[in-house]
Backbone bond lengths (Angstrom), bond angles and torsions (degrees), N, CA, C in turn:
res aa  C-N    CA-C-N  psi(-1)  N-CA   C-N-CA  omega(-1)  CA-C   N-CA-C  phi
1 M - - - 1.445 - - 1.494 110.68 -
2 T 1.147 118.22 130.14 1.608 132.04 -175.83 1.648 100.44 -75.42
3 T 1.374 113.26 133.12 1.404 122.29 164.87 1.412 115.22 -105.24
4 Y 1.332 120.27 119.53 1.370 121.40 -177.84 1.457 114.90 -94.72
5 Q 1.457 109.63 116.51 1.482 112.14 -179.42 1.490 105.79 -129.87
6 S 1.305 111.69 147.75 1.478 120.73 178.75 1.539 102.14 -143.52
7 D 1.402 114.32 178.22 1.403 116.19 174.69 1.496 108.07 -68.58
8 S 1.384 111.40 156.45 1.409 119.31 -171.26 1.514 111.59 -58.03
9 R 1.303 116.56 148.53 1.582 118.90 171.61 1.529 104.25 -68.83
10 L 1.247 113.17 134.42 1.534 117.96 175.64 1.486 107.84 -94.97
11 H 1.405 120.91 -35.01 1.338 119.13 -175.30 1.685 112.11 -145.26
12 T 1.202 118.00 146.91 1.404 119.21 164.90 1.396 113.47 -79.89
13 G 1.354 121.32 170.61 1.434 122.14 -175.01 1.540 108.31 -61.70
14 P 1.358 118.07 -46.46 1.479 119.02 -176.80 1.556 111.69 -64.71
15 E 1.303 116.20 -26.56 1.420 119.57 -179.20 1.532 116.46 -78.59
16 C 1.348 115.68 -20.15 1.394 121.39 -176.38 1.621 108.68 -68.15
17 S 1.328 111.91 136.72 1.426 117.71 -179.99 1.567 113.24 -129.94
18 E 1.322 113.54 0.48 1.379 115.97 178.76 1.613 106.53 -144.32
19 M 1.384 114.82 147.17 1.546 118.55 -178.26 1.573 108.60 -60.01
20 S 1.180 121.13 -29.69 1.542 117.19 -179.48 1.532 109.42 -67.39
21 E 1.267 123.41 -33.18 1.406 126.81 170.00 1.660 115.08 -63.19
22 V 1.317 113.19 -48.67 1.411 119.44 177.85 1.453 104.30 -63.00
23 R 1.309 124.17 -48.15 1.526 118.75 -177.76 1.430 115.06 -68.08
24 Y 1.280 122.20 -30.22 1.499 124.23 172.23 1.467 109.66 -59.09
25 E 1.386 119.38 -48.22 1.361 124.33 -174.59 1.571 114.68 -65.35
26 I 1.431 109.66 -43.49 1.467 115.24 176.21 1.497 113.54 -62.63
27 D 1.397 117.17 -38.61 1.387 122.02 178.87 1.539 111.59 -65.12
28 R 1.368 115.22 -37.93 1.438 124.90 174.66 1.556 110.78 -64.23
29 L 1.119 121.72 -43.98 1.447 128.40 177.03 1.487 114.43 -61.87
30 D 1.448 106.30 -44.09 1.564 113.66 179.56 1.559 114.52 -61.37
31 R 1.358 114.47 -36.92 1.390 121.85 173.26 1.508 117.22 -56.19
32 L 1.432 108.92 -39.30 1.484 120.74 178.20 1.498 110.33 -70.55
33 L 1.430 111.23 -46.53 1.485 110.93 178.58 1.538 115.36 -62.47
34 V 1.322 121.72 -29.55 1.456 126.69 179.97 1.516 102.78 -63.66
35 K 1.291 118.75 -50.48 1.512 121.44 -177.13 1.583 109.32 -57.34
36 L 1.321 114.49 -46.87 1.415 117.46 -177.66 1.444 114.72 -68.48
37 I 1.368 121.38 -39.07 1.370 123.57 171.84 1.534 116.25 -63.08
38 K 1.344 113.76 -31.65 1.538 120.43 176.02 1.518 106.70 -66.61
39 E 1.329 116.57 -39.46 1.494 121.47 176.42 1.508 108.84 -58.13
40 R 1.298 115.28 -48.76 1.475 120.27 -174.95 1.555 109.64 -65.28
41 Q 1.371 115.70 -36.45 1.467 123.34 177.99 1.617 103.68 -58.46
42 S 1.273 117.96 -38.93 1.492 117.92 -173.19 1.496 107.01 -63.19
43 Y 1.299 122.29 -35.73 1.479 123.78 174.99 1.497 114.24 -65.92
44 M 1.322 116.56 -32.69 1.360 121.87 174.34 1.587 111.91 -60.09
45 D 1.404 113.44 -41.11 1.419 118.20 173.39 1.482 113.40 -68.59
46 A 1.348 120.12 -33.77 1.469 122.14 171.84 1.486 114.04 -61.91
47 A 1.427 113.77 -43.37 1.471 116.53 179.56 1.461 113.68 -68.07
48 A 1.341 119.38 -34.75 1.417 122.94 179.46 1.588 106.69 -66.55
49 R 1.348 119.01 -38.73 1.480 122.07 178.29 1.640 107.62 -67.81
50 I 1.219 119.77 -44.51 1.417 123.59 -174.32 1.502 117.21 -76.93
51 K 1.366 118.56 -38.67 1.431 119.04 174.71 1.486 118.71 -61.53
52 D 1.265 115.54 128.43 1.547 115.63 -177.43 1.491 119.89 -90.63
53 S 1.431 110.49 -0.20 1.343 115.20 -174.56 1.629 107.75 -143.67
54 R 1.322 115.28 135.66 1.535 116.59 -178.38 1.495 109.82 -67.79
55 A 1.337 116.74 -25.53 1.428 122.43 -179.10 1.533 114.38 -66.42
56 V 1.374 115.66 -15.80 1.586 119.01 176.45 1.506 111.03 -98.31
57 V 1.257 122.10 2.61 1.401 122.44 -179.97 1.481 112.66 -63.02
58 R 1.284 118.90 -43.66 1.461 127.19 170.39 1.508 109.23 -91.40
59 D 1.310 111.42 124.80 1.564 120.13 -178.99 1.400 108.92 -132.85
60 E 1.421 120.04 90.49 1.420 118.96 -177.86 1.411 121.47 -56.80
61 A 1.427 112.30 -33.31 1.519 113.66 172.38 1.493 114.40 -61.11
62 R 1.260 118.79 -34.00 1.533 123.21 -176.07 1.565 102.00 -76.83
63 V 1.240 121.84 -39.85 1.529 124.01 -177.15 1.460 102.44 -53.99
64 E 1.385 119.08 -58.59 1.547 124.20 -178.27 1.464 114.22 -56.84
65 D 1.382 118.19 -39.90 1.420 126.38 176.40 1.434 110.07 -57.97
66 V 1.373 120.44 -49.34 1.444 125.42 178.39 1.436 112.27 -59.50
67 V 1.339 112.98 -46.63 1.547 119.52 179.45 1.543 110.86 -60.48
68 R 1.229 118.08 -51.90 1.483 121.65 173.65 1.450 113.56 -50.34
69 K 1.373 119.44 -48.84 1.447 121.46 175.57 1.482 114.41 -58.03
70 V 1.316 114.64 -43.30 1.505 120.51 -172.01 1.627 104.52 -69.64
71 L 1.341 112.31 -37.37 1.575 113.91 -177.54 1.566 108.76 -66.60
72 A 1.327 114.34 -37.82 1.533 121.73 179.23 1.480 110.05 -62.46
73 A 1.296 115.61 -47.45 1.457 123.98 177.27 1.466 114.25 -62.24
74 A 1.366 112.31 -43.58 1.554 116.76 179.22 1.507 109.88 -64.89
75 A 1.316 119.70 -41.50 1.369 121.98 175.56 1.496 117.93 -54.14
76 K 1.372 110.22 -44.37 1.342 118.46 -177.41 1.673 112.66 -71.87
77 E 1.295 114.45 -23.94 1.422 120.17 -176.80 1.614 106.99 -97.25
78 G 1.335 119.67 -13.08 1.424 119.86 -172.23 1.469 118.84 82.37
79 L 1.253 114.54 29.06 1.450 122.62 173.51 1.402 114.27 -93.33
80 S 1.255 121.96 123.79 1.349 125.13 -179.71 1.586 116.52 -55.19
81 P 1.364 116.69 128.87 1.385 115.55 177.62 1.482 115.24 -65.16
82 K 1.300 117.77 -21.87 1.451 125.19 170.20 1.458 110.89 -58.79
83 I 1.200 125.15 -37.51 1.435 129.14 165.74 1.470 120.56 -75.94
84 A 1.351 111.27 -52.77 1.438 116.18 -176.61 1.490 115.97 -57.95
85 E 1.413 116.37 -54.18 1.492 114.31 -174.13 1.496 117.06 -62.63
86 P 1.346 115.58 -45.89 1.551 111.49 -179.78 1.489 111.68 -65.91
87 V 1.396 116.77 -40.16 1.551 113.53 175.30 1.504 116.86 -56.46
88 W 1.388 112.73 -47.92 1.531 112.08 174.39 1.465 118.27 -65.89
89 R 1.350 119.38 -38.39 1.533 120.12 174.16 1.543 107.37 -58.50
90 T 1.203 120.31 -44.11 1.429 120.59 -175.91 1.523 110.92 -68.16
91 M 1.296 114.63 -41.43 1.508 120.44 175.57 1.533 112.04 -63.04
92 I 1.235 118.21 -40.55 1.529 127.89 179.52 1.581 105.94 -62.93
93 E 1.236 111.36 -54.58 1.546 113.47 178.60 1.532 116.37 -56.32
94 Q 1.332 114.01 -44.91 1.458 120.06 172.46 1.525 114.05 -58.97
95 C 1.319 111.98 -40.83 1.529 113.30 179.51 1.489 111.24 -75.15
96 I 1.157 121.43 -24.32 1.549 125.36 175.65 1.585 102.30 -72.85
97 A 1.205 119.94 -43.50 1.389 116.93 -176.81 1.534 110.61 -70.36
98 Y 1.358 118.08 -36.01 1.470 123.22 176.92 1.627 106.25 -62.68
99 E 1.364 114.73 -46.04 1.450 118.39 -177.40 1.462 113.57 -56.38
100 F 1.491 112.85 -49.84 1.462 117.36 170.01 1.423 118.34 -43.06
101 E 1.370 117.69 -49.04 1.475 122.05 -174.26 1.526 102.76 -75.44
102 A 1.308 128.66 -32.36 1.416 123.32 179.34 1.565 109.65 -72.53
103 W 1.338 114.03 -32.27 1.480 116.46 -176.33 1.594 104.36 -69.74
104 D 1.281 118.36 -47.39 1.492 121.45 179.27 1.511 111.06 -61.50
105 G 1.309 113.49 -41.36 1.537 112.81 -178.94 1.485 112.96 -69.39
106 L 1.345 120.07 -26.11 1.411 119.35 178.11 1.567 109.70 -71.63
107 R 1.236 118.95 -28.70 1.506 130.18 -168.25 1.546 110.94 -91.27
108 K 1.283 119.83 -17.78 1.434 125.31 178.05 1.442 113.64 -66.68
109 S 1.260 123.35 -36.09 1.420 121.52 -179.06 1.470 120.34 -75.86
């Protein structure tokens, strides 16, 4: 299991009083998000390895299931669905494209 560490948070959003503080925290969070998305990518590699047919790489029911779960988590955490849904739909589409490439690459040899 990966442990995500970054430099300590200096301010919460409500505590920020200068743009430099806001930018520092956004940059810190972006570094953490990159690590998390990289971990998510590793599961796309696993899925490409495990799935025995290219036809099952895209699974619309799974896409909608993931989006529903994300929207439920977003509501619980207070994240706007106007941010959550398009961000996840874009990420899912890019992950599917990546998985297709990975699936094809594994079967070329």
